C-alpha positions, 0 to 999 in steps of 0.5 A: 499500500502506498503512504505519504508523510504528512507533517504537522505544524509542530515539526512532526510526521505519520505516514498515512495511506495515500488518497487519506483525506483530511477528515480522516487525520482528524480523527488522530489529533487532539480532541480540542482540535477536532472539535473546532476544525472544519477546513485545512490548510495544504501545503499553505493552501485552504481546501475542504477536509474531504480533500484526498492527499495524494503526496507528501505534504505539510498540513494544518487545520484551519480552526473557528477560533482563528479568523481565516476559520470564520471566513470559511464558516461565514462563506458557507453561511452565506451559500446556505442562505443562497440556497433557501433564497433559491428555493423561496424565490426560483427565478433568483440569480445570483452574483457572489457571496463573499464573507466579510470582515463580520459575517458575509453576504450575497448580492441576488437578483429578484423581480422585487426587493427583499422585504423584513417578512422575506428575510424571516422566510429565509431564515426559517428555510435555512433553519431547515437546510441546517438541520438536513446535515447535507455535505458540502459537495466539491466538484471541478469542471472545465470552463466549457462543463461549467458554462454549460451548466450555468446556462442550463441554470440562467444565472447570467451573472455566474456565467459573466464570472466564467468568461474570466476563468480559464483553469481551476473552475469548481463548483459545490453542491448542497443538496439540489443547490449549485454555486459556482465558487472556489472553497473551501466549505465546512463539511456540511450545512449542520455546521451552520447553527446560529445565524441571523439575516440582518439587513438587505439593501441595493448593490450595483453588480460589480459596483458598477452604477452603469450595471444591473441593481441587485438586492444584498442581503447581509447576515452573520453565523456562529457557532455558539448562540452566546457568540451570535448574541454578542455580535447583535449586542455589539450591532445595537451599540454600533447603531447608538453610535453611529455617527451620521445619527448622532451628527443630526442630533448634536447638530454637527454635520449634514449631507443634502442632495441640494449640494451633493452626496459625499459633500460635507456642510460642517454645522457651528458645533462641528466647525468648532471641533474641526478648529480645535483639532486643526489647531492642535495639528498645527501646533503639533507639526510646528514642534515637530519641525515641520513648515505650513503649506497651503496650495490650490484646489485646481492646477493644469492636468499635465500636473498629475501626467507627470505625477502618473496619478493619470496612469493610475488613478484616474477612475477616481479623479473628476473630469478636467475642466477647460481655464484659458483653453486649457485642461485643469484639474480638480486635484485628487490628492496634495503631492504634486503642489509639494514637489513643485515647491521643492523645485522652486529652490536649489537645494542642498544636503545641509537642508535635508530633510525638509518636512511639510504638512498640509491640511490640504482639501481634495476631491475625489469621485466615489462612487454612490454605493459606497458614500458613507457619512463622513467615513466615505466621501467625495470632498475631504480634508487630508492631513497631509505632509511630505517629507523629503530627506537623504538615503542616511536620514530615511530610517531616523525620519520613518522612526520620528514618524512613528512616534509622532503617529501614536502621540497623535493618536493617543491624544485623542483617546485611541490606545489599540492598534493594527499595524501592517507592512504594505509590500510591493503590487503587481503594478509598480514603477521604480527599482526593485533595489529601491523597493527593496531598500524602502520595505527594509527601512520600514521594517526595521523601525518598525522592530526598533520600535517594538511595534508588532505588525503584519505583513499585508503581501502586495498591498503597497501603492504603485511608488512604494511599500507602506506602513498602515496604522488602523486604530480600534474604537471602543468597539473594537473596529479597525479603521484606516487612519495613518499611513507612511510611504516611502516614494522613489518614483516622484522625485524621479518624476519631476527631476528633484535633486539636492547638492551633495556633500561631494558637489555633485547633483542627488535625488532625495527620498520623499515619504508621503504621510497622514496621521489622522488621515482624512479629518472627516473619517477622523472625525467621524471615527472620533463619533462613534468611539465616544459616542458623541460624549466627547472628552473636554478638550474637544467637546464643542460646548464645554460648560452649560451654566444653568439658572433656575429662575429668572432672579440667577439670569444676571449671576449666570451671565457673569459666570458664563464671561468668567468662563469664556473669559478663561478661554471655555466653551460655554452656552447659558440655558436661560429658558423658561423650563424646569431645571431638570429639563435644562439638566436632561437637555444638556445630557442629551447634548452630551456636554461634559460639565453643567453648573446649577444656579439657584438662590443658595449659589447666588448668595454664596458666589458658588457654582452647583457642579454636575458632570455629565453622565448625571454624576454630581459634584457638589458645590465649588468656588468658581475658582477651583472648577476653573483649575479643575477644567484646566487640568482636564483640558491639559491632559486631554481625558 
């Protein structure tokens, strides 16, 4: 009997009969792994547990407590959902149904949009399918055979996908349902135990508004009911924190069709918060050796031809406009302007590094289907900066940037991060030697700062590798904000030089970086992280002064003016309302502090202090209260 050698993750190896399946090997491993295993890594390739192993191989079982395991689990759940939809809506045609970061979705063509009642019916049918314990069976077909199969099933979208596949076409069957899929999947439908269909919305096929509008159903599933309940509770909390809802309720910003989707109108409270954030940003940049720039909103189109953005980025740029018979472009990024400022003077090695920063507003075309409040917009202000340095200065600049980035993020209350080193993509410019140099510097800098990071293969930008830092909010969600990108390409394209110590011309290295990312997105993350209850130092209104009766109005004005003179943002609520109503209103608007002023406070010249969250701090002298606010402002807690 022929045998194959199977090597396990701990380096141990055993002989098994040739053709052994992962499910059979699973019976020989510890019970903890048997309980959680749902798929297999065969020589680092994800496959089903039912896969027959014909040659010596390294294997690792994919477990449900791993991210890749949950991805397989959710992908299988999406198939079961599609199966249920097909049973209930036989004319349905299917697009794609992937796992996503926190569940799954499927895009489906049906005659009428799904209703909440439809989702309930689909859930009932899914429960029947899971209880029937139908195996997921993989079949490999030629492209021709697969096309014939899906033509018979009138699956228009699957046929479009098949036109792009040459080799390795596979389908999965569970009962009478068939889907085009590369897999892998859980062994059978019974593995998908606890699920919930969350919502439905329109989604253009392949995200292109020129294509048909399909119906997208979102769902989630977990092995344990407690996990599902926790997830659903987290979703409810996310709804409570939704920046679009809170932005409207707290009068921070709004978006209107009359202006246009993806374009933000900042209301006074939101605007004052932006000023506070921007002032802090500028002050800290000046402390860190940066100079500030301002650049125009438009420039001649050929500027982006020189930069290469027309070749790599044109689909995200708006159509040019004609001015004096020349094509002009509204700017999608600030980089070319900073390059032209560099070229305005002769530079020496003594001038480097040069650090330039700009809060530059840019405009990018985002499809309407992906616009999302402040998180995805068409006009936004970038926390942008560019550093021009010599090769021998590059590592030190990256180390400085890492310190500066984490200082800025922690100043706004963020302490948890996911950090990625993104390497060379398939489509890139520049020499392999420069790519290797830049990637090595980024990696060594992260290691020197003892920053835990993961490699994100092929996700660098076309001109260089990058470090991406995602901030994690109070719900554990990761948001892309900060980035550090090394660029050898643009200095070459714009022919940037500096005179070296040897008297010869040399090319500087350019570093692109954003600490907060776009101010719009960062603001949205702040709203959701704090649920609108901002720390004192950035709260739009810091203190609400609440006179109980008309007798305290003059005293309230004196208190309010003293606070304003001390540099605080205040509001007097002198409406003819009961004090309980005024306090509740201040709580609703999430004002950090309330000063309640009655006859006793007036007579004694004190203030009764309440802190947001229904916390009574008692009576205080105004000077002591101001001292407390100053301490809290300074520590930014």
